[in-house]
N, C-alpha and C positions, 0 to 999 in steps of 0.2 A: 543262655547257653545253647549252642547250635544242636539241632537234633542229630546231626551226623556224629558228633562226639559221643552222645548218649547211645547211639546205635552201634558204635564201634567197640563198645566194651560191654561186659555182662550186666544184665539187669541187677539192680540192688546196690550198685556202687553209688555212694553219696555224691552230692553236688560238689562239696569241697574236694573230694578225691578226683572227680572228673575235671574240675578246674585245674588241679595240680598236674594231671596228666596232659591236659591241653596246653597249659603254660610251659610245660617241659618239651612240647613239640610232638607228643605221641599222637598218632593218627589211628592206631589200631593195635591189636594184640601182637602182631608181627614185630612191631617196633620195640616191644618190651624185651625181646630176646637179645637186644644189643646192650642192655643194662643189667647189672646184677640185682638180685632181690633187695639187698641192703641199700643200693642206690635209689631204687624206686621207693622203698619204704621211708627214706629220709626226706622225700618231698613233702613240703608243708601241705597238710590236708589229707595225707594218706594215713589211714588207720588200719588196725588189724583186720577188720571186716573186709575192707576193700582189697587188702593184700591177699586174704584167703580166697576171695572171689577171682582175683586175677590169676593166682597160682593154679586154682582148679581149672579155669578156662584155658590156660596154657597147656596143662597136662592133658585135657580132653582132646586138644588139637595136636598132641604129640610134640609140643614145644616146651621150653623152659627158659627161665632167666639165664643170662650169661653167668657162667661160674665165677 
């Protein structure tokens, strides 16, 4: 897995979740704002821990998933 994808998302996200994000074309947190939380959660490899970390990272930067 490329270091750039690991660096683009919060520490602690599992490799399966990172692969799911990479395979869906996500390059960073900013891209998550184009998808709803349920759409991201439905990706194979995304679990509750990864979703919590992504949700928190978005909120810290003043962003959120698409409604």
